[in-house]
mmCIF file of the N, C-alpha and C atoms, coordinates in Angstrom:
data_MODEL
# 
_entry.id   MODEL 
# 
loop_
_atom_site.group_PDB 
_atom_site.id 
_atom_site.type_symbol 
_atom_site.label_atom_id 
_atom_site.label_alt_id 
_atom_site.label_comp_id 
_atom_site.label_asym_id 
_atom_site.label_entity_id 
_atom_site.label_seq_id 
_atom_site.pdbx_PDB_ins_code 
_atom_site.Cartn_x 
_atom_site.Cartn_y 
_atom_site.Cartn_z 
_atom_site.occupancy 
_atom_site.B_iso_or_equiv 
_atom_site.pdbx_formal_charge 
_atom_site.auth_seq_id 
_atom_site.auth_comp_id 
_atom_site.auth_asym_id 
_atom_site.auth_atom_id 
_atom_site.pdbx_PDB_model_num 
ATOM 1   N N  . ILE A 1 1  ? -5.346 -29.419 29.791 1.00 0.00 ? 1  ILE A N  1 
ATOM 2   C CA . ILE A 1 1  ? -5.226 -28.419 28.697 1.00 0.00 ? 1  ILE A CA 1 
ATOM 3   C C  . ILE A 1 1  ? -6.535 -28.238 28.114 1.00 0.00 ? 1  ILE A C  1 
ATOM 4   N N  . ASN A 1 2  ? -6.701 -26.850 28.108 1.00 0.00 ? 2  ASN A N  1 
ATOM 5   C CA . ASN A 1 2  ? -8.401 -26.585 27.580 1.00 0.00 ? 2  ASN A CA 1 
ATOM 6   C C  . ASN A 1 2  ? -8.269 -26.028 25.992 1.00 0.00 ? 2  ASN A C  1 
ATOM 7   N N  . THR A 1 3  ? -7.229 -25.549 25.568 1.00 0.00 ? 3  THR A N  1 
ATOM 8   C CA . THR A 1 3  ? -7.037 -25.045 24.270 1.00 0.00 ? 3  THR A CA 1 
ATOM 9   C C  . THR A 1 3  ? -5.908 -25.722 23.527 1.00 0.00 ? 3  THR A C  1 
ATOM 10  N N  . GLU A 1 4  ? -5.819 -25.259 22.299 1.00 0.00 ? 4  GLU A N  1 
ATOM 11  C CA . GLU A 1 4  ? -4.748 -25.764 21.351 1.00 0.00 ? 4  GLU A CA 1 
ATOM 12  C C  . GLU A 1 4  ? -3.615 -24.652 21.387 1.00 0.00 ? 4  GLU A C  1 
ATOM 13  N N  . SER A 1 5  ? -3.515 -23.888 22.423 1.00 0.00 ? 5  SER A N  1 
ATOM 14  C CA . SER A 1 5  ? -2.440 -22.653 22.468 1.00 0.00 ? 5  SER A CA 1 
ATOM 15  C C  . SER A 1 5  ? -1.243 -23.332 23.135 1.00 0.00 ? 5  SER A C  1 
ATOM 16  N N  . ASP A 1 6  ? -0.055 -23.088 22.422 1.00 0.00 ? 6  ASP A N  1 
ATOM 17  C CA . ASP A 1 6  ? 1.147  -23.382 23.217 1.00 0.00 ? 6  ASP A CA 1 
ATOM 18  C C  . ASP A 1 6  ? 1.525  -22.598 24.379 1.00 0.00 ? 6  ASP A C  1 
ATOM 19  N N  . SER A 1 7  ? 0.854  -21.319 24.420 1.00 0.00 ? 7  SER A N  1 
ATOM 20  C CA . SER A 1 7  ? 1.030  -20.465 25.700 1.00 0.00 ? 7  SER A CA 1 
ATOM 21  C C  . SER A 1 7  ? 0.299  -21.169 26.863 1.00 0.00 ? 7  SER A C  1 
ATOM 22  N N  . GLU A 1 8  ? -0.629 -21.853 26.722 1.00 0.00 ? 8  GLU A N  1 
ATOM 23  C CA . GLU A 1 8  ? -1.269 -22.474 27.943 1.00 0.00 ? 8  GLU A CA 1 
ATOM 24  C C  . GLU A 1 8  ? -0.372 -23.650 28.391 1.00 0.00 ? 8  GLU A C  1 
ATOM 25  N N  . VAL A 1 9  ? 0.230  -24.333 27.394 1.00 0.00 ? 9  VAL A N  1 
ATOM 26  C CA . VAL A 1 9  ? 1.132  -25.511 27.923 1.00 0.00 ? 9  VAL A CA 1 
ATOM 27  C C  . VAL A 1 9  ? 2.316  -24.983 28.752 1.00 0.00 ? 9  VAL A C  1 
ATOM 28  N N  . LEU A 1 10 ? 2.921  -23.694 28.106 1.00 0.00 ? 10 LEU A N  1 
ATOM 29  C CA . LEU A 1 10 ? 4.118  -23.231 28.719 1.00 0.00 ? 10 LEU A CA 1 
ATOM 30  C C  . LEU A 1 10 ? 3.745  -22.721 30.119 1.00 0.00 ? 10 LEU A C  1 
ATOM 31  N N  . LEU A 1 11 ? 2.549  -21.967 30.314 1.00 0.00 ? 11 LEU A N  1 
ATOM 32  C CA . LEU A 1 11 ? 2.138  -21.487 31.502 1.00 0.00 ? 11 LEU A CA 1 
ATOM 33  C C  . LEU A 1 11 ? 1.930  -22.562 32.520 1.00 0.00 ? 11 LEU A C  1 
ATOM 34  N N  . ASN A 1 12 ? 1.282  -23.777 32.065 1.00 0.00 ? 12 ASN A N  1 
ATOM 35  C CA . ASN A 1 12 ? 1.132  -24.778 32.760 1.00 0.00 ? 12 ASN A CA 1 
ATOM 36  C C  . ASN A 1 12 ? 2.428  -25.652 33.427 1.00 0.00 ? 12 ASN A C  1 
ATOM 37  N N  . VAL A 1 13 ? 3.406  -25.584 32.534 1.00 0.00 ? 13 VAL A N  1 
ATOM 38  C CA . VAL A 1 13 ? 4.591  -26.103 32.759 1.00 0.00 ? 13 VAL A CA 1 
ATOM 39  C C  . VAL A 1 13 ? 5.226  -25.146 34.047 1.00 0.00 ? 13 VAL A C  1 
ATOM 40  N N  . PHE A 1 14 ? 5.189  -23.686 33.658 1.00 0.00 ? 14 PHE A N  1 
ATOM 41  C CA . PHE A 1 14 ? 5.687  -22.960 34.671 1.00 0.00 ? 14 PHE A CA 1 
ATOM 42  C C  . PHE A 1 14 ? 5.025  -22.976 35.953 1.00 0.00 ? 14 PHE A C  1 
ATOM 43  N N  . ALA A 1 15 ? 3.639  -23.199 36.065 1.00 0.00 ? 15 ALA A N  1 
ATOM 44  C CA . ALA A 1 15 ? 2.813  -23.369 37.159 1.00 0.00 ? 15 ALA A CA 1 
ATOM 45  C C  . ALA A 1 15 ? 3.315  -24.584 38.075 1.00 0.00 ? 15 ALA A C  1 
ATOM 46  N N  . HIS A 1 16 ? 3.545  -25.738 37.138 1.00 0.00 ? 16 HIS A N  1 
ATOM 47  C CA . HIS A 1 16 ? 3.981  -26.931 37.837 1.00 0.00 ? 16 HIS A CA 1 
ATOM 48  C C  . HIS A 1 16 ? 5.386  -26.839 38.463 1.00 0.00 ? 16 HIS A C  1 
ATOM 49  N N  . GLU A 1 17 ? 6.336  -26.253 37.854 1.00 0.00 ? 17 GLU A N  1 
ATOM 50  C CA . GLU A 1 17 ? 7.470  -25.967 38.346 1.00 0.00 ? 17 GLU A CA 1 
ATOM 51  C C  . GLU A 1 17 ? 7.539  -25.221 39.674 1.00 0.00 ? 17 GLU A C  1 
ATOM 52  N N  . LEU A 1 18 ? 6.727  -24.179 39.704 1.00 0.00 ? 18 LEU A N  1 
ATOM 53  C CA . LEU A 1 18 ? 6.568  -23.431 40.989 1.00 0.00 ? 18 LEU A CA 1 
ATOM 54  C C  . LEU A 1 18 ? 5.949  -24.381 42.083 1.00 0.00 ? 18 LEU A C  1 
ATOM 55  N N  . GLN A 1 19 ? 5.020  -25.012 41.798 1.00 0.00 ? 19 GLN A N  1 
ATOM 56  C CA . GLN A 1 19 ? 4.182  -25.824 42.814 1.00 0.00 ? 19 GLN A CA 1 
ATOM 57  C C  . GLN A 1 19 ? 5.129  -27.028 43.280 1.00 0.00 ? 19 GLN A C  1 
ATOM 58  N N  . ALA A 1 20 ? 5.948  -27.487 42.470 1.00 0.00 ? 20 ALA A N  1 
ATOM 59  C CA . ALA A 1 20 ? 6.947  -28.721 42.745 1.00 0.00 ? 20 ALA A CA 1 
ATOM 60  C C  . ALA A 1 20 ? 7.945  -28.296 43.859 1.00 0.00 ? 20 ALA A C  1 
ATOM 61  N N  . GLN A 1 21 ? 8.243  -26.847 44.100 1.00 0.00 ? 21 GLN A N  1 
ATOM 62  C CA . GLN A 1 21 ? 9.198  -26.658 45.049 1.00 0.00 ? 21 GLN A CA 1 
ATOM 63  C C  . GLN A 1 21 ? 8.755  -26.612 46.351 1.00 0.00 ? 21 GLN A C  1 
ATOM 64  N N  . ASN A 1 22 ? 7.428  -26.954 46.543 1.00 0.00 ? 22 ASN A N  1 
ATOM 65  C CA . ASN A 1 22 ? 6.872  -27.098 48.041 1.00 0.00 ? 22 ASN A CA 1 
ATOM 66  C C  . ASN A 1 22 ? 7.083  -26.144 48.987 1.00 0.00 ? 22 ASN A C  1 
ATOM 67  N N  . HIS A 1 23 ? 7.043  -24.931 48.652 1.00 0.00 ? 23 HIS A N  1 
ATOM 68  C CA . HIS A 1 23 ? 7.356  -23.666 49.576 1.00 0.00 ? 23 HIS A CA 1 
ATOM 69  C C  . HIS A 1 23 ? 6.159  -23.231 50.123 1.00 0.00 ? 23 HIS A C  1 
ATOM 70  N N  . LEU A 1 24 ? 6.395  -22.561 51.515 1.00 0.00 ? 24 LEU A N  1 
ATOM 71  C CA . LEU A 1 24 ? 5.050  -22.044 52.081 1.00 0.00 ? 24 LEU A CA 1 
ATOM 72  C C  . LEU A 1 24 ? 4.900  -20.531 51.746 1.00 0.00 ? 24 LEU A C  1 
ATOM 73  N N  . ARG A 1 25 ? 6.126  -19.791 51.378 1.00 0.00 ? 25 ARG A N  1 
ATOM 74  C CA . ARG A 1 25 ? 6.074  -18.579 50.909 1.00 0.00 ? 25 ARG A CA 1 
ATOM 75  C C  . ARG A 1 25 ? 6.866  -18.311 49.766 1.00 0.00 ? 25 ARG A C  1 
ATOM 76  N N  . LEU A 1 26 ? 6.100  -17.548 48.847 1.00 0.00 ? 26 LEU A N  1 
ATOM 77  C CA . LEU A 1 26 ? 6.789  -17.512 47.472 1.00 0.00 ? 26 LEU A CA 1 
ATOM 78  C C  . LEU A 1 26 ? 7.967  -16.360 47.554 1.00 0.00 ? 26 LEU A C  1 
ATOM 79  N N  . GLU A 1 27 ? 9.099  -16.703 47.093 1.00 0.00 ? 27 GLU A N  1 
ATOM 80  C CA . GLU A 1 27 ? 10.254 -15.812 47.127 1.00 0.00 ? 27 GLU A CA 1 
ATOM 81  C C  . GLU A 1 27 ? 10.738 -15.806 45.670 1.00 0.00 ? 27 GLU A C  1 
ATOM 82  N N  . PRO A 1 28 ? 11.536 -14.699 45.307 1.00 0.00 ? 28 PRO A N  1 
ATOM 83  C CA . PRO A 1 28 ? 12.056 -14.557 44.042 1.00 0.00 ? 28 PRO A CA 1 
ATOM 84  C C  . PRO A 1 28 ? 12.883 -15.842 43.380 1.00 0.00 ? 28 PRO A C  1 
ATOM 85  N N  . GLU A 1 29 ? 13.470 -16.374 44.461 1.00 0.00 ? 29 GLU A N  1 
ATOM 86  C CA . GLU A 1 29 ? 14.331 -17.560 43.900 1.00 0.00 ? 29 GLU A CA 1 
ATOM 87  C C  . GLU A 1 29 ? 13.533 -18.822 43.287 1.00 0.00 ? 29 GLU A C  1 
ATOM 88  N N  . HIS A 1 30 ? 12.335 -18.763 43.999 1.00 0.00 ? 30 HIS A N  1 
ATOM 89  C CA . HIS A 1 30 ? 11.298 -19.791 43.461 1.00 0.00 ? 30 HIS A CA 1 
ATOM 90  C C  . HIS A 1 30 ? 11.035 -19.586 42.016 1.00 0.00 ? 30 HIS A C  1 
ATOM 91  N N  . LEU A 1 31 ? 10.816 -18.340 41.742 1.00 0.00 ? 31 LEU A N  1 
ATOM 92  C CA . LEU A 1 31 ? 10.570 -18.068 40.282 1.00 0.00 ? 31 LEU A CA 1 
ATOM 93  C C  . LEU A 1 31 ? 11.575 -18.195 39.388 1.00 0.00 ? 31 LEU A C  1 
ATOM 94  N N  . PHE A 1 32 ? 12.729 -17.909 39.911 1.00 0.00 ? 32 PHE A N  1 
ATOM 95  C CA . PHE A 1 32 ? 13.978 -18.187 38.965 1.00 0.00 ? 32 PHE A CA 1 
ATOM 96  C C  . PHE A 1 32 ? 14.057 -19.786 38.758 1.00 0.00 ? 32 PHE A C  1 
ATOM 97  N N  . ASN A 1 33 ? 13.874 -20.430 39.701 1.00 0.00 ? 33 ASN A N  1 
ATOM 98  C CA . ASN A 1 33 ? 13.970 -21.958 39.691 1.00 0.00 ? 33 ASN A CA 1 
ATOM 99  C C  . ASN A 1 33 ? 12.947 -22.513 38.825 1.00 0.00 ? 33 ASN A C  1 
ATOM 100 N N  . ALA A 1 34 ? 11.711 -21.843 38.820 1.00 0.00 ? 34 ALA A N  1 
ATOM 101 C CA . ALA A 1 34 ? 10.712 -22.336 37.947 1.00 0.00 ? 34 ALA A CA 1 
ATOM 102 C C  . ALA A 1 34 ? 10.969 -22.053 36.567 1.00 0.00 ? 34 ALA A C  1 
ATOM 103 N N  . VAL A 1 35 ? 11.577 -20.841 36.309 1.00 0.00 ? 35 VAL A N  1 
ATOM 104 C CA . VAL A 1 35 ? 11.853 -20.416 34.817 1.00 0.00 ? 35 VAL A CA 1 
ATOM 105 C C  . VAL A 1 35 ? 13.103 -21.432 34.372 1.00 0.00 ? 35 VAL A C  1 
ATOM 106 N N  . THR A 1 36 ? 13.985 -21.856 35.354 1.00 0.00 ? 36 THR A N  1 
ATOM 107 C CA . THR A 1 36 ? 14.992 -22.719 34.897 1.00 0.00 ? 36 THR A CA 1 
ATOM 108 C C  . THR A 1 36 ? 14.396 -24.124 34.496 1.00 0.00 ? 36 THR A C  1 
ATOM 109 N N  . GLY A 1 37 ? 13.359 -24.454 35.350 1.00 0.00 ? 37 GLY A N  1 
ATOM 110 C CA . GLY A 1 37 ? 12.568 -25.853 34.997 1.00 0.00 ? 37 GLY A CA 1 
ATOM 111 C C  . GLY A 1 37 ? 11.856 -25.679 33.528 1.00 0.00 ? 37 GLY A C  1 
ATOM 112 N N  . VAL A 1 38 ? 11.404 -24.542 33.301 1.00 0.00 ? 38 VAL A N  1 
ATOM 113 C CA . VAL A 1 38 ? 10.697 -24.440 32.024 1.00 0.00 ? 38 VAL A CA 1 
ATOM 114 C C  . VAL A 1 38 ? 11.701 -24.464 30.904 1.00 0.00 ? 38 VAL A C  1 
ATOM 115 N N  . HIS A 1 39 ? 12.824 -23.820 31.223 1.00 0.00 ? 39 HIS A N  1 
ATOM 116 C CA . HIS A 1 39 ? 13.952 -24.077 30.050 1.00 0.00 ? 39 HIS A CA 1 
ATOM 117 C C  . HIS A 1 39 ? 14.498 -25.464 29.882 1.00 0.00 ? 39 HIS A C  1 
ATOM 118 N N  . ALA A 1 40 ? 14.372 -26.138 31.069 1.00 0.00 ? 40 ALA A N  1 
ATOM 119 C CA . ALA A 1 40 ? 14.909 -27.554 30.806 1.00 0.00 ? 40 ALA A CA 1 
ATOM 120 C C  . ALA A 1 40 ? 13.921 -28.475 30.142 1.00 0.00 ? 40 ALA A C  1 
ATOM 121 N N  . ARG A 1 41 ? 12.599 -28.133 30.315 1.00 0.00 ? 41 ARG A N  1 
ATOM 122 C CA . ARG A 1 41 ? 11.455 -29.018 29.823 1.00 0.00 ? 41 ARG A CA 1 
ATOM 123 C C  . ARG A 1 41 ? 11.016 -28.767 28.497 1.00 0.00 ? 41 ARG A C  1 
ATOM 124 N N  . CYS A 1 42 ? 11.068 -27.332 28.005 1.00 0.00 ? 42 CYS A N  1 
ATOM 125 C CA . CYS A 1 42 ? 10.475 -26.937 26.870 1.00 0.00 ? 42 CYS A CA 1 
ATOM 126 C C  . CYS A 1 42 ? 11.511 -26.514 25.745 1.00 0.00 ? 42 CYS A C  1 
ATOM 127 N N  . ILE A 1 43 ? 11.223 -26.893 24.584 1.00 0.00 ? 43 ILE A N  1 
ATOM 128 C CA . ILE A 1 43 ? 12.441 -26.713 23.410 1.00 0.00 ? 43 ILE A CA 1 
ATOM 129 C C  . ILE A 1 43 ? 11.577 -25.742 22.554 1.00 0.00 ? 43 ILE A C  1 
ATOM 130 N N  . GLY A 1 44 ? 12.360 -24.754 21.854 1.00 0.00 ? 44 GLY A N  1 
ATOM 131 C CA . GLY A 1 44 ? 11.627 -23.833 20.859 1.00 0.00 ? 44 GLY A CA 1 
ATOM 132 C C  . GLY A 1 44 ? 11.818 -22.415 21.442 1.00 0.00 ? 44 GLY A C  1 
ATOM 133 N N  . GLY A 1 45 ? 11.200 -21.575 20.593 1.00 0.00 ? 45 GLY A N  1 
ATOM 134 C CA . GLY A 1 45 ? 11.098 -20.162 20.859 1.00 0.00 ? 45 GLY A CA 1 
ATOM 135 C C  . GLY A 1 45 ? 9.680  -19.724 21.485 1.00 0.00 ? 45 GLY A C  1 
ATOM 136 N N  . TYR A 1 46 ? 9.974  -19.049 22.756 1.00 0.00 ? 46 TYR A N  1 
ATOM 137 C CA . TYR A 1 46 ? 8.881  -18.586 23.383 1.00 0.00 ? 46 TYR A CA 1 
ATOM 138 C C  . TYR A 1 46 ? 9.125  -17.409 24.258 1.00 0.00 ? 46 TYR A C  1 
ATOM 139 N N  . ALA A 1 47 ? 8.123  -16.542 24.554 1.00 0.00 ? 47 ALA A N  1 
ATOM 140 C CA . ALA A 1 47 ? 8.268  -15.459 25.322 1.00 0.00 ? 47 ALA A CA 1 
ATOM 141 C C  . ALA A 1 47 ? 6.972  -15.387 26.322 1.00 0.00 ? 47 ALA A C  1 
ATOM 142 N N  . ILE A 1 48 ? 7.206  -15.200 27.508 1.00 0.00 ? 48 ILE A N  1 
ATOM 143 C CA . ILE A 1 48 ? 6.021  -15.417 28.475 1.00 0.00 ? 48 ILE A CA 1 
ATOM 144 C C  . ILE A 1 48 ? 6.026  -14.302 29.358 1.00 0.00 ? 48 ILE A C  1 
ATOM 145 N N  . VAL A 1 49 ? 4.876  -13.742 29.610 1.00 0.00 ? 49 VAL A N  1 
ATOM 146 C CA . VAL A 1 49 ? 4.579  -12.688 30.636 1.00 0.00 ? 49 VAL A CA 1 
ATOM 147 C C  . VAL A 1 49 ? 3.275  -13.258 31.408 1.00 0.00 ? 49 VAL A C  1 
ATOM 148 N N  . ALA A 1 50 ? 3.599  -13.395 32.854 1.00 0.00 ? 50 ALA A N  1 
ATOM 149 C CA . ALA A 1 50 ? 2.559  -14.013 33.564 1.00 0.00 ? 50 ALA A CA 1 
ATOM 150 C C  . ALA A 1 50 ? 2.302  -13.207 34.852 1.00 0.00 ? 50 ALA A C  1 
ATOM 151 N N  . LEU A 1 51 ? 1.131  -13.130 35.348 1.00 0.00 ? 51 LEU A N  1 
ATOM 152 C CA . LEU A 1 51 ? 0.839  -12.386 36.641 1.00 0.00 ? 51 LEU A CA 1 
ATOM 153 C C  . LEU A 1 51 ? 0.716  -13.557 37.695 1.00 0.00 ? 51 LEU A C  1 
ATOM 154 N N  . VAL A 1 52 ? 1.651  -13.528 38.677 1.00 0.00 ? 52 VAL A N  1 
ATOM 155 C CA . VAL A 1 52 ? 1.539  -14.536 39.734 1.00 0.00 ? 52 VAL A CA 1 
ATOM 156 C C  . VAL A 1 52 ? 0.893  -13.925 40.912 1.00 0.00 ? 52 VAL A C  1 
ATOM 157 N N  . LEU A 1 53 ? -0.376 -14.308 41.222 1.00 0.00 ? 53 LEU A N  1 
ATOM 158 C CA . LEU A 1 53 ? -1.223 -13.888 42.225 1.00 0.00 ? 53 LEU A CA 1 
ATOM 159 C C  . LEU A 1 53 ? -0.360 -13.522 43.593 1.00 0.00 ? 53 LEU A C  1 
ATOM 160 N N  . GLY A 1 54 ? -0.482 -12.380 44.120 1.00 0.00 ? 54 GLY A N  1 
ATOM 161 C CA . GLY A 1 54 ? 0.113  -12.069 45.397 1.00 0.00 ? 54 GLY A CA 1 
ATOM 162 C C  . GLY A 1 54 ? 1.569  -11.865 45.323 1.00 0.00 ? 54 GLY A C  1 
ATOM 163 N N  . PHE A 1 55 ? 2.272  -11.849 44.228 1.00 0.00 ? 55 PHE A N  1 
ATOM 164 C CA . PHE A 1 55 ? 3.470  -11.518 43.907 1.00 0.00 ? 55 PHE A CA 1 
ATOM 165 C C  . PHE A 1 55 ? 3.821  -10.304 43.057 1.00 0.00 ? 55 PHE A C  1 
ATOM 166 N N  . GLY A 1 56 ? 3.303  -10.609 41.677 1.00 0.00 ? 56 GLY A N  1 
ATOM 167 C CA . GLY A 1 56 ? 3.596  -9.713  40.710 1.00 0.00 ? 56 GLY A CA 1 
ATOM 168 C C  . GLY A 1 56 ? 3.916  -10.221 39.351 1.00 0.00 ? 56 GLY A C  1 
ATOM 169 N N  . MET A 1 57 ? 4.384  -9.529  38.531 1.00 0.00 ? 57 MET A N  1 
ATOM 170 C CA . MET A 1 57 ? 4.409  -10.038 37.091 1.00 0.00 ? 57 MET A CA 1 
ATOM 171 C C  . MET A 1 57 ? 5.802  -10.528 36.886 1.00 0.00 ? 57 MET A C  1 
ATOM 172 N N  . VAL A 1 58 ? 5.779  -11.535 36.066 1.00 0.00 ? 58 VAL A N  1 
ATOM 173 C CA . VAL A 1 58 ? 7.090  -12.270 35.660 1.00 0.00 ? 58 VAL A CA 1 
ATOM 174 C C  . VAL A 1 58 ? 7.108  -12.318 34.227 1.00 0.00 ? 58 VAL A C  1 
ATOM 175 N N  . GLY A 1 59 ? 8.281  -12.084 33.731 1.00 0.00 ? 59 GLY A N  1 
ATOM 176 C CA . GLY A 1 59 ? 8.401  -12.173 32.212 1.00 0.00 ? 59 GLY A CA 1 
ATOM 177 C C  . GLY A 1 59 ? 9.673  -12.986 31.820 1.00 0.00 ? 59 GLY A C  1 
ATOM 178 N N  . PHE A 1 60 ? 9.760  -13.737 30.869 1.00 0.00 ? 60 PHE A N  1 
ATOM 179 C CA . PHE A 1 60 ? 11.030 -14.456 30.538 1.00 0.00 ? 60 PHE A CA 1 
ATOM 180 C C  . PHE A 1 60 ? 10.899 -14.977 29.068 1.00 0.00 ? 60 PHE A C  1 
ATOM 181 N N  . ARG A 1 61 ? 11.921 -15.359 28.394 1.00 0.00 ? 61 ARG A N  1 
ATOM 182 C CA . ARG A 1 61 ? 11.833 -15.917 27.126 1.00 0.00 ? 61 ARG A CA 1 
ATOM 183 C C  . ARG A 1 61 ? 12.866 -17.103 27.008 1.00 0.00 ? 61 ARG A C  1 
ATOM 184 N N  . ASP A 1 62 ? 12.842 -17.894 25.967 1.00 0.00 ? 62 ASP A N  1 
ATOM 185 C CA . ASP A 1 62 ? 13.547 -18.923 25.681 1.00 0.00 ? 62 ASP A CA 1 
ATOM 186 C C  . ASP A 1 62 ? 15.102 -18.687 25.856 1.00 0.00 ? 62 ASP A C  1 
ATOM 187 N N  . PRO A 1 63 ? 15.743 -19.681 26.320 1.00 0.00 ? 63 PRO A N  1 
ATOM 188 C CA . PRO A 1 63 ? 17.275 -19.300 26.636 1.00 0.00 ? 63 PRO A CA 1 
ATOM 189 C C  . PRO A 1 63 ? 18.206 -18.883 25.355 1.00 0.00 ? 63 PRO A C  1 
ATOM 190 N N  . ASN A 1 64 ? 17.647 -19.198 24.104 1.00 0.00 ? 64 ASN A N  1 
ATOM 191 C CA . ASN A 1 64 ? 18.282 -18.772 22.889 1.00 0.00 ? 64 ASN A CA 1 
ATOM 192 C C  . ASN A 1 64 ? 17.893 -17.306 22.428 1.00 0.00 ? 64 ASN A C  1 
ATOM 193 N N  . GLY A 1 65 ? 16.899 -16.747 23.121 1.00 0.00 ? 65 GLY A N  1 
ATOM 194 C CA . GLY A 1 65 ? 16.362 -15.451 22.576 1.00 0.00 ? 65 GLY A CA 1 
ATOM 195 C C  . GLY A 1 65 ? 15.748 -15.320 21.357 1.00 0.00 ? 65 GLY A C  1 
ATOM 196 N N  . ILE A 1 66 ? 15.153 -16.462 20.948 1.00 0.00 ? 66 ILE A N  1 
ATOM 197 C CA . ILE A 1 66 ? 14.575 -16.519 19.534 1.00 0.00 ? 66 ILE A CA 1 
ATOM 198 C C  . ILE A 1 66 ? 13.210 -15.692 19.424 1.00 0.00 ? 66 ILE A C  1 
ATOM 199 N N  . ARG A 1 67 ? 12.466 -15.517 20.517 1.00 0.00 ? 67 ARG A N  1 
ATOM 200 C CA . ARG A 1 67 ? 11.456 -14.757 20.553 1.00 0.00 ? 67 ARG A CA 1 
ATOM 201 C C  . ARG A 1 67 ? 11.621 -13.402 21.424 1.00 0.00 ? 67 ARG A C  1 
ATOM 202 N N  . PRO A 1 68 ? 11.150 -12.164 20.792 1.00 0.00 ? 68 PRO A N  1 
ATOM 203 C CA . PRO A 1 68 ? 11.413 -10.982 21.708 1.00 0.00 ? 68 PRO A CA 1 
ATOM 204 C C  . PRO A 1 68 ? 10.524 -10.958 22.763 1.00 0.00 ? 68 PRO A C  1 
ATOM 205 N N  . LEU A 1 69 ? 11.038 -10.227 23.811 1.00 0.00 ? 69 LEU A N  1 
ATOM 206 C CA . LEU A 1 69 ? 10.139 -9.943  24.910 1.00 0.00 ? 69 LEU A CA 1 
ATOM 207 C C  . LEU A 1 69 ? 10.450 -8.380  25.142 1.00 0.00 ? 69 LEU A C  1 
ATOM 208 N N  . VAL A 1 70 ? 9.516  -7.521  25.036 1.00 0.00 ? 70 VAL A N  1 
ATOM 209 C CA . VAL A 1 70 ? 9.684  -6.007  25.073 1.00 0.00 ? 70 VAL A CA 1 
ATOM 210 C C  . VAL A 1 70 ? 8.804  -5.411  26.021 1.00 0.00 ? 70 VAL A C  1 
ATOM 211 N N  . ILE A 1 71 ? 9.219  -4.710  26.963 1.00 0.00 ? 71 ILE A N  1 
ATOM 212 C CA . ILE A 1 71 ? 8.301  -3.671  27.694 1.00 0.00 ? 71 ILE A CA 1 
ATOM 213 C C  . ILE A 1 71 ? 8.591  -2.328  27.428 1.00 0.00 ? 71 ILE A C  1 
ATOM 214 N N  . GLY A 1 72 ? 7.516  -1.545  27.148 1.00 0.00 ? 72 GLY A N  1 
ATOM 215 C CA . GLY A 1 72 ? 7.556  -0.127  26.732 1.00 0.00 ? 72 GLY A CA 1 
ATOM 216 C C  . GLY A 1 72 ? 6.404  0.579   26.997 1.00 0.00 ? 72 GLY A C  1 
ATOM 217 N N  . ASN A 1 73 ? 6.399  1.859   26.617 1.00 0.00 ? 73 ASN A N  1 
ATOM 218 C CA . ASN A 1 73 ? 5.138  2.707   26.864 1.00 0.00 ? 73 ASN A CA 1 
ATOM 219 C C  . ASN A 1 73 ? 4.910  3.226   25.565 1.00 0.00 ? 73 ASN A C  1 
ATOM 220 N N  . ARG A 1 74 ? 3.688  3.817   25.286 1.00 0.00 ? 74 ARG A N  1 
ATOM 221 C CA . ARG A 1 74 ? 3.349  4.419   24.058 1.00 0.00 ? 74 ARG A CA 1 
ATOM 222 C C  . ARG A 1 74 ? 2.809  5.791   24.546 1.00 0.00 ? 74 ARG A C  1 
ATOM 223 N N  . GLU A 1 75 ? 3.229  6.876   23.778 1.00 0.00 ? 75 GLU A N  1 
ATOM 224 C CA . GLU A 1 75 ? 2.679  8.078   23.989 1.00 0.00 ? 75 GLU A CA 1 
ATOM 225 C C  . GLU A 1 75 ? 1.259  8.345   22.986 1.00 0.00 ? 75 GLU A C  1 
ATOM 226 N N  . GLY A 1 76 ? 0.397  8.757   23.726 1.00 0.00 ? 76 GLY A N  1 
ATOM 227 C CA . GLY A 1 76 ? -0.718 9.063   22.956 1.00 0.00 ? 76 GLY A CA 1 
ATOM 228 C C  . GLY A 1 76 ? -1.425 10.328  23.199 1.00 0.00 ? 76 GLY A C  1 
ATOM 229 N N  . PRO A 1 77 ? -2.385 10.693  22.521 1.00 0.00 ? 77 PRO A N  1 
ATOM 230 C CA . PRO A 1 77 ? -3.082 12.132  23.035 1.00 0.00 ? 77 PRO A CA 1 
ATOM 231 C C  . PRO A 1 77 ? -3.508 12.135  24.357 1.00 0.00 ? 77 PRO A C  1 
ATOM 232 N N  . GLU A 1 78 ? -3.884 11.062  25.009 1.00 0.00 ? 78 GLU A N  1 
ATOM 233 C CA . GLU A 1 78 ? -4.323 11.116  26.415 1.00 0.00 ? 78 GLU A CA 1 
ATOM 234 C C  . GLU A 1 78 ? -3.157 10.763  27.429 1.00 0.00 ? 78 GLU A C  1 
ATOM 235 N N  . GLY A 1 79 ? -2.060 10.894  26.916 1.00 0.00 ? 79 GLY A N  1 
ATOM 236 C CA . GLY A 1 79 ? -0.775 10.661  27.680 1.00 0.00 ? 79 GLY A CA 1 
ATOM 237 C C  . GLY A 1 79 ? -0.153 9.271   27.540 1.00 0.00 ? 79 GLY A C  1 
ATOM 238 N N  . THR A 1 80 ? 0.610  8.779   28.525 1.00 0.00 ? 80 THR A N  1 
ATOM 239 C CA . THR A 1 80 ? 1.290  7.615   28.348 1.00 0.00 ? 80 THR A CA 1 
ATOM 240 C C  . THR A 1 80 ? 0.522  6.261   28.579 1.00 0.00 ? 80 THR A C  1 
ATOM 241 N N  . GLU A 1 81 ? 0.512  5.295   27.860 1.00 0.00 ? 81 GLU A N  1 
ATOM 242 C CA . GLU A 1 81 ? -0.308 4.175   27.957 1.00 0.00 ? 81 GLU A CA 1 
ATOM 243 C C  . GLU A 1 81 ? 0.684  2.960   28.221 1.00 0.00 ? 81 GLU A C  1 
# 
């Protein structure tokens, strides 16, 4: 752990859960299993968005939905951001 950020801890737990599955090729079910592992190990409110190299973006929040997780667009003078 390099910071005092709880986000770093959560992302390290997520990465550990992914690695613990010992898979040769990453499949969506591995991500779902890793999220389930995070839910089992972490207590409290959290919302995570992470980029998984070679796969894409994953987002999830705590099982009780304490922290919001929103995806959206913003219209500006230069178009959609």
